[in-house]
TITOR-825579 format. One record per residue (C-alpha): residue in three letters; z, y, x. Coordinates in steps of 0.05 Angstrom, whole numbers, padded with zeros to 5 digits, always signed. Example, Ala and Ser with C-alpha at 12.3 -4.5 7.8 and 13.67 -1.06 7.14 Angstrom:
! residues 2
ALA+00156-00090+00246SER+00143-00021+00273
END
This chain:
! residues 178
UNK+00000+00000+00000UNK+00018+00048+00056UNK-00048+00034+00091UNK-00087+00050+00026UNK-00051+00118+00021UNK-00067+00132+00094UNK-00141+00115+00085UNK-00146+00157+00021UNK-00116+00216+00058UNK-00164+00206+00116UNK-00225+00204+00069UNK-00201+00267+00034UNK-00194+00303+00101UNK-00263+00279+00123UNK-00294+00308+00060UNK-00265+00376+00076UNK-00291+00376+00147UNK-00362+00387+00172UNK-00386+00372+00242UNK-00405+00434+00280UNK-00455+00409+00332UNK-00458+00473+00373UNK-00384+00470+00390UNK-00372+00395+00380UNK-00313+00411+00335UNK-00296+00398+00263UNK-00279+00457+00218UNK-00255+00460+00147UNK-00306+00490+00099UNK-00272+00479+00032UNK-00203+00474+00003UNK-00174+00459-00065UNK-00135+00513-00100UNK-00072+00497-00139UNK-00116+00491-00201UNK-00159+00439-00167UNK-00219+00485-00160UNK-00259+00480-00095UNK-00265+00547-00061UNK-00300+00567+00003UNK-00256+00593+00059UNK-00306+00639+00091UNK-00325+00707+00065UNK-00385+00704+00018UNK-00441+00753+00032UNK-00476+00779-00030UNK-00547+00803-00034UNK-00523+00872-00056UNK-00481+00875+00007UNK-00545+00880+00047UNK-00582+00925-00001UNK-00525+00975-00011UNK-00525+01005+00059UNK-00553+00994+00128UNK-00518+00935+00160UNK-00504+00939+00235UNK-00552+00895+00275UNK-00495+00854+00306UNK-00470+00837+00236UNK-00541+00817+00213UNK-00548+00771+00274UNK-00480+00739+00261UNK-00497+00727+00187UNK-00566+00700+00203UNK-00540+00652+00256UNK-00485+00627+00210UNK-00532+00622+00150UNK-00529+00659+00085UNK-00502+00619+00026UNK-00558+00589-00014UNK-00530+00618-00079UNK-00558+00684-00055UNK-00625+00659-00083UNK-00597+00667-00153UNK-00573+00737-00137UNK-00642+00755-00110UNK-00675+00729-00174UNK-00628+00771-00217UNK-00633+00833-00172UNK-00710+00832-00169UNK-00720+00804-00239UNK-00771+00753-00213UNK-00779+00677-00222UNK-00742+00632-00173UNK-00806+00602-00147UNK-00828+00671-00121UNK-00762+00678-00082UNK-00770+00606-00056UNK-00840+00623-00030UNK-00817+00688+00004UNK-00761+00648+00037UNK-00807+00590+00056UNK-00756+00542+00026UNK-00779+00483-00016UNK-00752+00486-00087UNK-00718+00418-00083UNK-00684+00437-00017UNK-00660+00503-00045UNK-00633+00471-00108UNK-00595+00419-00066UNK-00566+00473-00021UNK-00545+00515-00081UNK-00514+00454-00115UNK-00476+00434-00052UNK-00456+00507-00038UNK-00487+00503+00032UNK-00520+00557+00073UNK-00594+00569+00082UNK-00622+00556+00151UNK-00627+00614+00200UNK-00701+00627+00187UNK-00691+00633+00111UNK-00628+00674+00123UNK-00668+00722+00166UNK-00719+00729+00109UNK-00662+00745+00061UNK-00638+00801+00107UNK-00709+00826+00116UNK-00722+00829+00040UNK-00656+00866+00030UNK-00673+00916+00085UNK-00741+00932+00054UNK-00711+00937-00016UNK-00660+00987+00010UNK-00715+01029+00041UNK-00757+01024-00023UNK-00697+01046-00065UNK-00688+01107-00020UNK-00763+01125-00024UNK-00769+01115-00100UNK-00700+01140-00119UNK-00671+01077-00149UNK-00672+01003-00160UNK-00717+00999-00221UNK-00774+01040-00190UNK-00768+01004-00124UNK-00770+00934-00153UNK-00829+00954-00198UNK-00867+00978-00136UNK-00849+00915-00097UNK-00877+00871-00154UNK-00942+00911-00164UNK-01005+00892-00125UNK-01022+00944-00073UNK-01092+00961-00048UNK-01066+00976+00022UNK-01041+00904+00025UNK-01106+00873+00002UNK-01083+00872-00071UNK-01021+00831-00052UNK-00952+00851-00077UNK-00906+00882-00025UNK-00854+00830-00042UNK-00902+00773-00025UNK-00914+00804+00044UNK-00840+00801+00063UNK-00843+00728+00083UNK-00867+00748+00152UNK-00845+00803+00199UNK-00916+00831+00207UNK-00922+00835+00131UNK-00854+00869+00126UNK-00874+00918+00180UNK-00936+00937+00140UNK-00894+00946+00077UNK-00846+00990+00116UNK-00905+01031+00143UNK-00931+01042+00072UNK-00861+01062+00048UNK-00856+01111+00105UNK-00923+01141+00088UNK-00902+01149+00015UNK-00837+01180+00036UNK-00871+01231+00080UNK-00925+01252+00031UNK-00978+01200+00042UNK-01008+01160-00015UNK-01012+01085-00024
END
């Protein structure tokens, strides 16, 4: 009986630990509250956190390397008022993978995390240029001649595309037309 209790405790501890290959250490990622609800121990970054104000580069790098929580996809869908499959295509994340990561409350990989940060940066600039969220998201979802009739949002999946969108936003901001 004592051995069974010991093994159950060991399995419970193993479920709360994840192997961290870079440091060869185990670290807890979840804990149960007194109500039995599983909660994450680390600070959760929201999409609006990145859009609200310029984030220092060192913080962006830290967040990208650690991975943004996959649930940020749902926040992006709500914020931009777009279908999930559009967000999945911008992040280059297969739908099945994203749904599994969301369900398991796991982070996106660093490449997808970097795209999340990139999208948020461009949205913040667009909101400054157009004077608000609604006008900015409308512009991001509207095909643009300067982008070969692609939407600015669809161009944010690559850095060269995002650079071009930033260039257009800068032109608009300083009196140019696009």
